[in-house]
C-alpha positions as CSV (number, residue, x, y, z in Angstrom):
1,M,-143.0,50.9,-64.9
2,S,-140.1,52.2,-62.9
3,L,-137.1,54.2,-64.3
4,L,-134.7,51.3,-63.7
5,E,-137.0,48.8,-65.4
6,I,-137.0,51.2,-68.4
7,I,-133.2,51.3,-68.5
8,V,-132.9,47.5,-68.3
9,L,-135.7,46.8,-70.9
10,L,-134.6,49.4,-73.5
11,P,-131.7,47.5,-75.0
12,L,-133.5,44.2,-74.7
13,L,-136.7,45.5,-76.4
14,A,-134.5,47.1,-79.0
15,A,-132.9,43.8,-79.7
16,L,-136.3,42.2,-80.1
17,A,-137.4,45.0,-82.4
18,I,-134.4,44.5,-84.6
19,G,-135.1,40.8,-84.7
20,L,-138.6,41.6,-85.9
21,G,-137.4,43.8,-88.7
22,A,-136.6,47.2,-87.3
23,P,-133.6,49.0,-88.8
24,A,-130.6,47.6,-86.9
25,R,-128.2,50.6,-86.5
26,I,-130.8,53.3,-85.9
27,T,-132.7,51.2,-83.4
28,A,-129.6,50.4,-81.5
29,L,-128.4,54.0,-81.5
30,V,-131.8,55.3,-80.2
31,S,-132.0,52.7,-77.5
32,S,-128.4,53.2,-76.3
33,G,-128.9,56.9,-76.3
34,G,-132.1,56.4,-74.3
35,V,-130.2,54.3,-71.8
36,L,-127.6,57.0,-71.3
37,F,-130.3,59.7,-71.0
38,F,-132.3,57.8,-68.4
39,S,-129.1,56.8,-66.5
40,L,-128.1,60.5,-66.2
41,L,-131.6,61.2,-65.1
42,V,-131.2,58.6,-62.3
43,A,-127.9,60.3,-61.3
44,L,-129.6,63.7,-61.2
45,R,-132.5,62.5,-59.1
46,F,-130.3,60.4,-56.8
47,D,-130.7,61.5,-53.2
48,R,-127.3,61.3,-51.5
49,A,-129.0,61.8,-48.1
50,L,-130.5,58.4,-48.5
51,E,-127.2,56.7,-49.3
52,G,-126.6,53.2,-47.8
53,T,-129.9,52.0,-49.1
54,A,-131.1,51.1,-52.6
55,Q,-133.1,53.8,-54.4
56,F,-135.6,53.7,-57.3
57,V,-136.5,50.3,-56.1
58,S,-139.0,48.1,-58.0
59,S,-139.9,44.5,-57.3
60,R,-142.2,42.1,-59.0
61,S,-142.6,38.8,-57.1
62,L,-142.4,35.8,-59.4
63,W,-142.9,33.2,-56.7
64,D,-143.0,32.9,-52.9
65,L,-143.7,29.3,-52.1
66,P,-142.9,27.4,-48.9
67,G,-139.5,25.5,-49.1
68,I,-138.4,27.4,-52.2
69,P,-136.3,30.7,-52.0
70,K,-138.5,33.7,-52.8
71,L,-137.8,35.0,-56.3
72,S,-138.5,38.5,-57.5
73,L,-137.6,40.5,-60.6
74,A,-136.2,43.4,-58.5
75,F,-134.0,46.4,-59.3
76,G,-132.5,49.1,-57.2
77,V,-129.5,51.4,-57.3
78,D,-127.0,52.7,-54.8
79,G,-123.8,54.7,-55.3
80,I,-121.7,51.7,-56.5
81,S,-124.2,50.4,-59.0
82,L,-125.0,53.9,-60.2
83,V,-121.5,54.7,-61.3
84,L,-121.3,51.3,-63.0
85,L,-124.6,52.0,-64.7
86,L,-123.1,55.2,-66.1
87,L,-120.0,53.3,-67.2
88,A,-122.2,50.7,-69.0
89,A,-124.4,53.4,-70.6
90,L,-121.4,55.4,-71.9
91,V,-119.5,52.4,-73.3
92,L,-122.7,50.9,-74.9
93,L,-123.4,54.1,-76.8
94,A,-119.7,54.4,-77.9
95,A,-119.7,50.7,-79.0
96,I,-122.8,51.1,-81.1
97,L,-121.3,54.3,-82.7
98,V,-118.1,52.4,-83.4
99,A,-119.9,49.4,-84.9
100,P,-119.8,49.1,-88.7
101,A,-122.6,50.2,-91.0
102,E,-125.3,47.7,-91.8
103,D,-124.3,47.3,-95.5
104,S,-120.8,46.3,-94.6
105,L,-122.0,43.3,-92.5
106,K,-123.1,41.3,-95.5
107,G,-126.7,40.6,-94.4
108,R,-125.8,39.8,-90.8
109,A,-126.4,43.3,-89.3
110,R,-129.3,42.1,-87.3
111,L,-127.3,39.5,-85.4
112,Y,-124.5,41.9,-84.9
113,Y,-126.5,44.7,-83.3
114,I,-128.8,42.3,-81.4
115,S,-125.7,40.8,-79.8
116,L,-124.2,44.2,-78.8
117,L,-127.5,45.2,-77.2
118,L,-127.8,41.9,-75.3
119,I,-124.2,42.3,-74.0
120,G,-124.8,45.8,-72.8
121,G,-128.3,45.1,-71.6
122,G,-127.2,42.0,-69.7
123,A,-124.4,43.9,-67.9
124,I,-126.8,46.7,-67.0
125,G,-129.4,44.2,-65.7
126,A,-126.7,42.5,-63.5
127,F,-125.6,45.8,-62.0
128,L,-129.1,46.9,-61.2
129,S,-130.5,43.6,-59.9
130,T,-131.1,43.3,-56.2
131,D,-132.1,39.7,-56.5
132,L,-129.2,37.2,-56.6
133,F,-130.8,34.9,-59.1
134,F,-131.3,37.7,-61.7
135,L,-127.9,39.2,-61.0
136,Y,-126.4,35.9,-62.1
137,A,-128.9,35.4,-64.9
138,F,-128.4,38.8,-66.6
139,H,-124.6,38.2,-66.6
140,E,-125.1,34.8,-68.3
141,L,-127.4,36.5,-70.8
142,A,-124.6,38.8,-71.8
143,L,-122.0,36.0,-72.1
144,I,-123.9,34.0,-74.8
145,P,-123.7,36.7,-77.6
146,T,-120.1,37.4,-76.6
147,F,-119.2,33.8,-77.6
148,L,-121.2,34.1,-80.8
149,M,-119.7,37.4,-81.9
150,I,-116.1,36.2,-81.5
151,G,-116.8,33.0,-83.4
152,I,-118.8,34.6,-86.2
153,F,-117.5,38.1,-86.6
154,G,-114.1,37.8,-85.0
155,H,-110.6,38.2,-86.4
156,G,-108.0,35.6,-87.2
157,E,-108.1,32.1,-88.4
158,D,-108.3,30.7,-84.9
159,R,-111.3,32.8,-83.8
160,V,-113.5,29.7,-83.5
161,R,-111.0,28.0,-81.2
162,V,-110.8,31.2,-79.2
163,A,-114.6,31.3,-78.9
164,W,-114.7,27.8,-77.6
165,T,-111.8,28.5,-75.2
166,I,-113.6,31.5,-73.7
167,T,-116.8,29.5,-73.6
168,I,-115.2,26.7,-71.6
169,Y,-113.2,29.1,-69.2
170,L,-116.1,31.4,-68.4
171,G,-118.6,28.5,-68.4
172,V,-116.6,26.7,-65.7
173,G,-116.1,29.9,-63.8
174,S,-119.8,30.6,-63.9
175,L,-120.6,27.0,-62.6
176,I,-118.2,27.4,-59.7
177,L,-119.7,30.8,-58.9
178,L,-123.2,29.3,-59.1
179,V,-122.2,26.6,-56.6
180,G,-120.8,29.2,-54.2
181,L,-123.9,31.4,-54.4
182,L,-126.2,28.5,-53.8
183,L,-124.2,27.3,-50.8
184,A,-124.4,30.9,-49.4
185,V,-128.2,31.0,-50.0
186,I,-128.8,27.6,-48.4
187,G,-126.5,28.3,-45.5
188,L,-128.5,31.5,-44.8
189,G,-131.8,29.6,-44.6
190,G,-132.6,29.1,-48.2
191,Q,-135.7,31.3,-48.1
192,T,-134.8,34.2,-50.4
193,F,-132.6,35.5,-53.2
194,D,-132.9,39.1,-52.1
195,I,-129.4,40.4,-51.6
196,A,-130.3,42.9,-48.8
197,E,-132.1,40.2,-46.9
198,L,-129.2,37.7,-47.3
199,I,-126.7,40.3,-46.1
200,A,-129.0,41.0,-43.1
201,L,-129.1,37.3,-42.3
202,A,-125.3,37.0,-42.7
203,K,-124.7,39.9,-40.3
204,N,-126.9,38.4,-37.6
205,P,-124.8,36.2,-35.3
206,A,-127.8,33.8,-34.9
207,T,-128.2,33.2,-38.6
208,G,-124.8,34.0,-40.1
209,L,-122.5,31.5,-41.6
210,S,-119.7,29.9,-39.4
211,A,-116.1,30.9,-40.0
212,S,-115.2,27.6,-41.7
213,T,-118.3,27.8,-44.0
214,Q,-117.4,31.4,-44.9
215,T,-113.9,30.3,-45.8
216,W,-115.1,27.6,-48.2
217,V,-117.8,29.7,-49.8
218,Y,-115.6,32.8,-50.2
219,G,-113.0,30.6,-51.9
220,L,-115.6,29.4,-54.4
221,L,-116.8,32.9,-55.1
222,L,-113.2,34.1,-55.4
223,V,-112.4,31.5,-58.0
224,G,-115.8,32.0,-59.8
225,F,-115.7,35.8,-59.9
226,G,-112.0,35.7,-60.4
227,T,-112.2,33.6,-63.5
228,L,-114.8,36.1,-65.0
229,V,-112.4,39.0,-64.1
230,S,-109.3,37.1,-65.4
231,L,-107.6,36.9,-62.0
232,F,-104.2,35.2,-62.2
233,P,-103.9,32.3,-62.9
234,F,-107.4,32.1,-64.4
235,H,-106.5,34.8,-67.0
236,S,-105.4,33.0,-70.1
237,W,-108.7,33.3,-71.9
238,A,-108.8,37.1,-71.9
239,A,-106.1,38.5,-74.2
240,P,-106.8,36.1,-77.1
241,A,-110.5,36.7,-76.8
242,Y,-110.1,40.5,-76.9
243,A,-107.7,40.2,-79.8
244,A,-110.1,38.1,-81.8
245,A,-113.3,39.9,-80.9
246,P,-114.8,42.7,-83.0
247,A,-113.9,46.1,-81.6
248,P,-117.4,46.9,-80.1
249,V,-117.5,43.5,-78.4
250,A,-114.0,44.0,-76.9
251,M,-115.1,47.5,-75.7
252,L,-118.2,46.1,-74.0
253,H,-116.7,43.0,-72.5
254,A,-113.3,44.4,-71.3
255,G,-114.8,47.8,-70.4
256,V,-118.1,46.8,-68.8
257,L,-119.0,43.1,-68.5
258,K,-115.7,42.1,-66.9
259,K,-116.5,44.5,-64.0
260,F,-119.3,42.1,-63.0
261,G,-116.9,39.8,-61.1
262,L,-115.4,42.7,-59.2
263,Y,-118.8,44.1,-58.5
264,G,-119.9,40.7,-57.2
265,L,-117.0,40.5,-54.8
266,I,-117.8,44.0,-53.4
267,R,-121.6,43.6,-53.4
268,I,-121.9,40.0,-52.3
269,A,-118.8,38.3,-51.0
270,L,-117.4,41.1,-48.7
271,P,-120.6,41.9,-46.8
272,M,-121.8,38.3,-46.6
273,L,-118.5,36.6,-45.9
274,P,-116.1,39.0,-44.1
275,L,-114.3,36.2,-42.2
276,G,-113.8,34.3,-45.4
277,A,-112.4,37.4,-47.0
278,A,-109.9,37.8,-44.2
279,K,-108.8,34.2,-44.5
280,W,-108.2,34.5,-48.2
281,Q,-106.5,37.9,-48.2
282,T,-102.9,36.6,-48.3
283,V,-103.8,34.3,-51.3
284,L,-105.5,37.2,-53.1
285,L,-102.4,39.4,-52.6
286,V,-100.2,36.8,-54.2
287,L,-102.6,36.3,-57.1
288,L,-103.0,40.0,-57.8
289,L,-99.3,40.5,-57.9
290,G,-99.3,37.8,-60.6
291,N,-101.7,40.0,-62.5
292,I,-99.6,43.2,-62.1
293,L,-96.0,41.9,-62.3
294,Y,-96.1,38.7,-64.3
295,L,-98.7,39.9,-66.8
296,G,-97.0,43.3,-66.9
297,F,-93.8,41.6,-68.2
298,V,-96.0,39.5,-70.6
299,T,-97.5,42.7,-71.9
300,L,-94.0,44.1,-72.6
301,A,-93.4,41.2,-74.9
302,Q,-96.5,41.7,-77.0
303,K,-95.9,42.7,-80.7
304,K,-99.5,43.5,-81.7
305,L,-101.7,46.3,-80.4
306,D,-104.8,44.2,-79.7
307,R,-102.8,41.6,-77.7
308,M,-101.0,44.4,-75.8
309,A,-104.3,46.0,-75.0
310,G,-105.9,42.7,-73.9
311,T,-103.0,41.7,-71.7
312,S,-102.8,45.2,-70.3
313,S,-106.5,45.0,-69.4
314,V,-105.8,41.8,-67.4
315,M,-102.8,43.3,-65.7
316,H,-104.7,46.3,-64.5
317,M,-107.3,44.1,-62.8
318,G,-104.7,43.6,-60.2
319,Y,-104.9,47.1,-58.9
320,I,-108.7,46.8,-58.4
321,F,-108.2,43.5,-56.5
322,L,-105.7,45.4,-54.4
323,G,-108.4,47.9,-53.4
324,I,-110.8,45.1,-52.6
325,A,-108.1,43.3,-50.5
326,A,-107.5,46.5,-48.5
327,G,-111.1,46.0,-47.2
328,N,-111.5,49.7,-46.1
329,V,-113.5,52.6,-47.3
330,I,-110.5,54.3,-49.1
331,G,-109.4,51.1,-50.9
332,I,-112.8,49.9,-52.0
333,S,-113.9,53.4,-53.1
334,G,-110.7,53.6,-55.1
335,A,-111.4,50.2,-56.6
336,V,-114.8,51.3,-57.8
337,L,-113.5,54.5,-59.3
338,L,-110.7,52.6,-61.0
339,M,-113.3,50.2,-62.4
340,V,-114.9,53.2,-64.1
341,G,-111.6,54.7,-65.3
342,H,-110.3,51.4,-66.6
343,G,-113.6,50.6,-68.4
344,L,-113.6,53.9,-70.2
345,S,-109.9,53.8,-71.1
346,I,-109.8,50.2,-72.4
347,A,-112.9,50.8,-74.4
348,L,-111.2,53.8,-75.9
349,M,-108.1,51.8,-76.8
350,F,-110.0,48.9,-78.4
351,G,-112.2,51.4,-80.3
352,M,-109.2,52.9,-81.9
353,A,-107.5,49.6,-82.4
354,G,-110.5,48.5,-84.5
355,W,-110.2,51.6,-86.6
356,I,-106.5,51.0,-87.2
357,R,-107.1,47.4,-88.2
358,E,-109.8,48.4,-90.7
359,R,-107.7,51.1,-92.2
360,C,-104.2,49.5,-92.2
361,G,-105.1,45.8,-92.3
362,T,-102.8,45.0,-89.4
363,L,-102.1,45.8,-85.8
364,E,-98.5,44.5,-85.7
365,F,-96.1,47.1,-84.5
366,S,-93.4,46.1,-87.0
367,K,-95.8,46.8,-89.9
368,L,-97.0,50.1,-88.6
369,G,-95.2,53.4,-88.0
370,G,-95.5,57.1,-88.7
371,L,-99.3,57.1,-88.7
372,A,-99.4,60.5,-87.0
373,Q,-98.4,62.0,-90.3
374,A,-101.4,60.5,-92.1
375,Y,-103.9,60.5,-89.2
376,P,-103.0,63.4,-86.9
377,R,-106.4,63.4,-85.2
378,L,-106.2,59.7,-84.5
379,G,-102.7,60.2,-83.2
380,L,-103.8,62.9,-80.8
381,L,-106.8,60.9,-79.4
382,F,-104.7,57.7,-79.1
383,G,-102.3,59.7,-76.9
384,F,-105.2,60.4,-74.6
385,A,-105.9,56.7,-74.4
386,V,-102.2,56.0,-73.6
387,F,-102.0,58.6,-70.9
388,A,-105.2,57.5,-69.3
389,S,-104.2,53.8,-69.3
390,A,-100.8,54.7,-67.8
391,G,-102.5,56.5,-65.0
392,L,-101.4,60.1,-65.8
393,P,-102.8,62.7,-63.4
394,G,-106.0,64.3,-64.8
395,F,-107.6,61.0,-65.8
396,A,-110.0,58.9,-63.8
397,N,-107.5,56.0,-63.7
398,F,-105.0,58.1,-61.7
399,A,-107.6,59.1,-59.1
400,G,-108.6,55.5,-58.6
401,E,-105.1,54.1,-58.4
402,V,-104.0,56.7,-55.8
403,A,-107.0,55.9,-53.6
404,V,-106.2,52.2,-53.9
405,F,-102.6,52.7,-52.9
406,F,-103.6,54.9,-49.9
407,G,-106.2,52.4,-48.9
408,A,-103.7,49.5,-49.0
409,F,-101.3,51.5,-46.8
410,A,-104.0,52.7,-44.4
411,G,-104.1,51.5,-40.8
412,E,-102.4,52.3,-37.5
413,E,-99.9,49.4,-37.7
414,T,-96.3,50.5,-37.5
415,N,-95.1,47.2,-38.9
416,W,-95.0,46.4,-42.6
417,T,-97.9,44.1,-43.3
418,W,-98.2,41.8,-46.3
419,I,-100.6,44.2,-48.0
420,R,-98.1,47.0,-47.7
421,W,-95.3,44.9,-49.2
422,T,-97.7,43.9,-52.0
423,T,-98.4,47.6,-52.7
424,V,-94.7,48.3,-53.1
425,G,-94.5,45.5,-55.6
426,A,-97.6,46.8,-57.4
427,L,-96.2,50.3,-57.7
428,W,-93.6,48.8,-60.2
429,G,-96.5,47.9,-62.4
430,V,-97.0,51.6,-63.0
431,V,-93.5,51.9,-64.5
432,I,-94.1,48.8,-66.6
433,S,-97.4,50.2,-67.9
434,A,-95.7,53.4,-68.9
435,V,-93.0,51.6,-70.8
436,Y,-95.2,49.3,-73.0
437,L,-97.9,52.0,-73.6
438,L,-95.4,54.7,-74.6
439,R,-93.5,52.2,-76.7
440,A,-96.6,51.2,-78.6
441,Y,-97.5,54.9,-79.1
442,R,-94.0,55.5,-80.6
443,E,-93.9,52.5,-82.8
444,I,-97.4,53.1,-84.3
445,F,-97.5,56.8,-84.7
446,F,-93.9,58.1,-84.9
447,G,-91.0,57.6,-87.2
448,P,-91.2,57.2,-91.0
449,L,-94.6,56.3,-92.4
450,A,-94.8,52.5,-93.1
451,A,-95.0,51.5,-96.7
452,G,-98.6,51.1,-98.0
453,K,-100.1,52.6,-94.8
454,G,-101.7,56.0,-94.2
455,E,-104.2,55.8,-97.1
456,G,-107.6,57.2,-96.8
457,H,-109.1,60.0,-94.6
458,D,-108.4,60.7,-91.0
459,L,-111.0,60.4,-88.3
460,N,-114.2,62.2,-89.4
461,W,-116.7,63.6,-86.9
462,A,-118.8,60.5,-86.9
463,E,-115.8,58.5,-85.9
464,R,-114.5,61.0,-83.4
465,I,-117.7,61.4,-81.4
466,P,-117.6,58.0,-79.6
467,L,-113.9,58.5,-78.8
468,L,-114.4,62.1,-77.6
469,L,-117.3,60.8,-75.4
470,L,-115.0,58.4,-73.6
471,I,-112.1,60.9,-73.4
472,G,-114.4,63.6,-72.0
473,A,-115.7,61.2,-69.3
474,L,-112.1,60.2,-68.4
475,L,-111.1,63.8,-68.0
476,L,-114.2,64.9,-66.1
477,F,-113.9,62.0,-63.6
478,G,-110.1,62.6,-63.4
479,F,-110.0,66.3,-62.8
480,I,-113.2,66.2,-60.6
481,P,-113.4,62.7,-59.1
482,E,-115.9,64.0,-56.6
483,V,-118.4,63.8,-59.4
484,L,-118.4,60.0,-58.8
485,N,-117.0,59.8,-55.3
486,Q,-120.0,61.7,-53.9
487,F,-122.0,58.6,-54.9
488,I,-119.3,55.9,-54.3
489,R,-118.1,56.9,-50.8
490,P,-121.4,56.8,-48.8
491,A,-122.3,53.5,-50.5
492,V,-118.9,52.0,-49.6
493,E,-119.2,53.3,-46.0
494,G,-122.5,51.5,-45.7
495,L,-120.9,48.4,-47.1
496,F,-117.9,48.7,-44.9
497,L,-120.1,49.0,-41.8
498,T,-122.1,46.0,-42.8
499,T,-118.9,44.1,-43.4
500,A,-117.4,45.1,-40.1
501,G,-120.6,44.0,-38.4
């Protein structure tokens, strides 16, 4: 069994073991810790001299019949999928550590921890799959427990309605995506689901898709992947879902699973459909400005921490789309780095929001205040989350955003292109982010202590460890972004050359 197969199977086998009677929390902790250990082992053994090709490849053929696309359970990792694997492993472990103890779940601990493992395992399987069928299937595997967790363990009286809303939205998005992927496979001969083979066919002028076909297929993929990522105007499911979800589920979905749509655009749509991407660039620029500016102002109007964090998460997807729209090495590399930074920072924010909800019984700004007096450790760590989300220098988000902006302005043109004007508009989002994040920090932690709040102990070591894990990664990747860029850049260069071909 290969190293990547172990990483993918660990959370899935742990979920099975819990279902068969193994202790839920300890089994989940051991398996998620194992996933992080083996992911770091892959990073240490990764050969940067071989970048541009998948490494640690394993493939088990399931069928290879005439007239039917070849199907294999195949895994591989390059620099892009490696850093997303590390993101998923870090957030999965942090989410398991943040999850409540078994005795507080009133006999439903098995379902709770099985669901968390399936969400994390599904995301990891999608990032590591080199077969298009399983890339899609692993993502769908992760969506099912997400719906269940919101409906069963979520917050608010309307959690069931929210669960159905996200089910419909993401179900429709997945169906549109499936149609686009099938059209691409059929248009490229319908003989394989192997992503590398499909890209090679797409690059070959004799077998590639025509410009008109690329335009239609890319449009379907943009809508499908965009809905999963909450691209404006397909975004309205996200903020209510994150507000209603248990904190570990919000951490995993907003921090990790939502990156699947962005990963799909980079891994599949850009190299297979470069002409289609060029046709849709102007539309994408308009939509991503909707994410950054329109949703930025919507975030300013939020009066609860969970809704603010959820809407802010949707807003910041616009910057990653800007890097993708740039279509060059700097922009796409920045987008990948920002995916990691955003995933860590939003998971950190939702983790602390869950703690505040449990301790204070509310996340409304008007009912909180002065919590730094009672919980100084929480106040300090929350400040790190605010500064990271606002893109303060020293955090991974800043390094990613700067690369995205440079990528969007790159080029030898002396005229102001549409993407440069879009970048100027997007820069105002940085100001908006700072305003709503610092306002939230002030209203929750400063001023007089709200009546009836501040009871109980501050963060203990068990509660601090998952938060410090995420903060440490944000600072490491922010002060030394080359830790990740050494993997990302060569992989994107290979992708860019493929796309240009």
